[in-house]
N, C-alpha and C positions, 0 to 999 in steps of 0.2 A: 622728540627724543630725552624730553625731562625725565621719563619714567624711568629711561634707560638709565640714566646716570645715577638716579634715586635708589635703583634697584642695587647697582654695584657700590654706592656709596655705604648702603645697608649690609650687603657682603662686609665691606673692609671691617664695618664698626661690628660685626660680629663673630668675626675672627680675628678681632684685636690688631689689624695690619693700620697701622696711622695713616699711611698714604700708598699712592700707586702712581706710577709714572709710565704711561700708557704712549707708545712710540710709534707702533705700525699705524699706516695709513687707513688700513683696513678699519681697525679699532677707534680708530678717532673717528673716524667715519660714521660707524656703528653708533657711538656715544655723542656727537655731535650734530651731524648730517651733512658734514663739511667733507668735500672730498677734495685733494689735493695730490700733487706729486712734489714733494719739497726737493729732488734730487738729491744732491748731498746736505744739502740744509737740514737745520736741526727742527723736526716737528715733534710735537709731546702734548700731554695731557695731564694735569697733576690733579687727583682726586682724591679727596680726603673723605676719612671717616664721619669727620662733623662740618668741617669749613668747606665753604663753596668752592668748587674748582675752579683751576685757572688753566688757560691754553698759552702756550708756547709756539711760535712760529714766525716766519720774515714777515716785516711790517708790511710788506707790499701784497700780503694777501690777508689783513687786518679786515679789511671790508669784507670780503668774500663770506668770510667767517661770521661775522656780524648779520651778511644778507642771509645766512644759513638759519639764524635764530638764537646764535651765541649770545646770551646776557649777561655774562659773567666776564671776570677781569680776562685781561691778555695782556701775553708777554710778547711785545713784538720789536724785533730787532732788526739791524741793517746788518749789510754784507760784513762792512768793517767791525762791528760789535761783538763781543764776546756774550752768547747767549746766556749761559750758565753762571756768569758774576751777573746777567740781568735778573736772571732767576734766583740768585742768592737775595738781591736787595728786596724783589717782591715779596719774598718769604719772609725776610725779617720785616718789612711793613706790616704783614699780615701777623706777626708773632711768633710764625714758625720757625724756630733755631735747632731744632734737634727732631727725633723721629726713632724711635725703637723698633719699628716693622717697617719696611719697604716692599710693595707687591712691585713686579716687573714682568714682562712677556719675555722667560729667559730664551726662547729660540728666535726674538727680534733682537733684542739690546746687544750693540755690538760693545767690545769690550772697551774699547776707547770711551764711548759714552757713559759707560756704567763707572769707570773710574773717575769722569766728571762728575759724576752724581753722587758718588760716594766721596767725594773730597767735601762734599758740602754736608754730608750725614755721615761720618766717618764709623760710627758706632753702632749704625743700623744693622739688623737682620734683614735676609733676602727672603722673600717666598715669591713662589710663581701665582700667578694670576691670569695666564693665560688660559687656564682648563676651565676658570669660571666664566672668562668672557666667550671662551668656546660653548660652554653648555649654553649661555644667553642667547648667542647667535644661532645656535643649530636649530630653535624652533620659531617659525617665521610668523610674523603678524601678518593681518590682512592686507595692508599697505604693501608689506615686502613681496608678496603673493602676488598679487595684481601687478606689480613690475614685473616680476619673474616671469611669469604668463606671457606678457609683453617682450620679453627679452627672448623667450623661447620662440615666440610667432616671429621672428627676426631671423633667429637662427634658422627656422622652417624655410623661410624664404631665401636665406641663403643658399640652401641644397637647391631650392627650385631654379634659381639662375643658375647655378653649377650645372644642373643637367641641362638645361636649355641651351647652354653654350657649347655644349659636346660636340664635336664634330672630326672625322677622322684627321689627325695631324697633328692638332690642337695640343699645346704643351700644358702641364700641369699648371707651369705659371702663370699660362695664358689664362687659364681658367678661374685661378685664385684673383687674379686682377679685375676678373667680370665682377668675381662676387663681391669683393670689396669696394668697386667702385657703386654697384648698385645699392649696397647697404649704406656706404656713405650719403647717397642720395635720399636714404630714409632718416637721416638724421645719426646714424651711428657714427661716432668720433674714435670708437677703440673697440678691436677685438679683444677676446678674453683671453687667446693665446694666438700665436703663429697659425694662421690657417692651412689644414692641410688637405690636399688634393694629391692623391696615389694613383698612378695607373698599373696595371698588367701586374707584374712580379712585384713592384715597390709597394704595391697595397699588403705584399706579406711580411713587411716591417711595420711593428705595432706603432711606431716612432719615425716614420720615416721623413727624409726632408725631400718635398716637393724639387723640381728642376726642369730641365727641358725634354723630359720623357714624352714622346709624343703617343696620342692615344690611335690605338690599332684594334680592329673587331676580335672580339674576344677577349678581351680585359675584362677584369673587373676594376671598377673606379670608385675608390674610397674617398668619401667627404669626413671632415673631422674639422667643425667651425664653431664659432660660439662670438657672442658679443658683450660688450659690457653697456648697460642701459640703466640710468639714473642710479648708479653704483651698483648695480648687480648683472650678474652673468647668465649666461646660457651654453650648453655645451651639447651637441648632437653628433652623432657619427650615423652616416648612411651608406651603405655599398650599394654599388650598379651593375649590370654586366652592360657593355657595350657591342651591340649587333648580333651575338650569340652568347652561349652559356654551354661548358661542357656538362657531363653527367657527374664528373667529379664536383665540379665548381658547384652546380646546384645542389649537392649532397651535403658541402660544407656549409653552404648558404642557409640550409632550411636547419640544420644543427645548431648553428646560432643563435637564429630566429626562435626554436623551440626553448633554448637555455634562457633568452631574455623573457620570453612568455613566461614560464615555469619561477623565474624570481619575482616579475611581477605580481604574478597570480598571489605569492605569499607577502608581499608587501602591504602591511596594515599593521594596526598600533598593537605591541607587545609581541611583534616577531624578533625572534635574534636577529641581530645585523649580519652576524656569520652566517647564518643558514642562506641568504640571498645570494651569497658568494659559492656556498658548497654547494646549492640546488643546480646551479647552472654549471661549475665543475663538474660535479657528476654525471650530469648527461654527456657534456663534452668528453669527459674520459672514458665513458660506457662505451661511446662512440669511437673511441680509438684515437683523437685527437688531443689526449691530455696533456703531453710535451710541447703542444701549440698554441695553448691559452696560458702565457706566460706573467699575467697582470691578474690584479685584486677585479672585483666584479665593477667597481665603481667607488665614488668618493662623493661627502659633501660637495653641496653646491650655496653659494649665495653671493656675499659680497667677494668672495675670491673664488676662483673657479675650481680650485683643489681646495676645498676645506674640511674640518672636522664634520664627521668623523671618517675614518678610514673603512671602506667597505668592505675589509678582509675576512676570511672565513673565521679568523684568530677573534674576533671582534665580539664579544660576550654582551654587548650593550644591546638594548632592545630598539625598535621605531618608538617614534612618536609622534602623534597628530601635530602637523605642521611643519613636520621636517622635509627637506627637500635633498636630494642626491640623484645621481646616476646609475642607470643600470648599463653595462656596456661591455658584454662577453664578445670574445674574439677566436677565431681560427686563423693562425697565419703560415702560410706553406710560401719558403723562400721561391720556389721553382713556378708555382700556379698564380699565387698571391693570396689575399687574405681577405676575410671579411669581418666587420666591425659593426654591430650594430648597439647604437646608445639613443637611450630617453633620460630626459630628465624627469624624475617622479618628485610627485608631494604626496605625502601620507594625509590622509582625509580619515574622519571620524570612523568609518566604517571598511577604509579598504586604501584606494590611491588614484590620484590623476595624474596621467602623463601629461605633462605641460607641453611637450613635442609632441607633433601631430604627424609630420611626415608618415605615410603608411610605410611598413615595413615587410609586405610581401615583395618576393624578388620580380625586380622590374627588368627589362631588358631593355637599354636606350637605342632606336634605330637611327 
């Protein structure tokens, strides 16, 4: 993690930013290798353009930060102590009494905490450094890619368990329970998001809520799930048919699969990000389902399950080797159900690799 801190400090120095206060758990993890959920407690990282960084966190988690390899100063505080007062004392000891410019994650830091921070530096100007951290995180190194391959393999396993659990009369929540139980047995402590299993007409809701809907012949079955593994996420969607499939269902499925494969085919360094969305959208629109594809083609993937960049047709950015993201076209009909197919994608030097491996051919579960 040392090189990440150094790169970020260099960025601050080159842009005349005296210090940055990093508050998000994800960016603290990225810069330190330490992952925690502080709940309502303050977690932060002070990074300077010249001085060594300082971490601030509850005292009960100091040893875990040290175990992650942190070798710099720590401001630890107990629940009855004011962390901002302790931060002020530590900065004074370091001879840091003022800052002309402070970098923040503007989308993360709360109004209340920003007030506390600027009570220490009332004259400081604010700049947003979240974009720089996004740019740093968007290209994964080999260690990150290795972990994400493992996370994707576990997501594939979750889908496998889900299909093996299907039987007439089982509920969506029953299937979710089976998936998450088996993933726990594999060592997964956290899902990337609330696991989604939707039957029949409910699969026609892009973000439907699983419940007690029972499986019956002729239903689409949509799985959308992912895991958090060693700090990184996966995200897969597959849709199956149970017992039988109508001509209309088959037509919708094949069109979504065609859109996915078309977007994959242009996934390579230099491709305009928005073209991935537009390519899939054109295929679905020309088939007459344009109004039934209401979301973007995908999203960045890494420490967060949804992170930079947004894979919208409006995005003029370009793909680079080492980027990871999802491609997930869908067609949703509230009466007969919907289809979404989603892969986790890594941009390679000359193309792409799908990290998720579950086959995408239409499968009818007997």
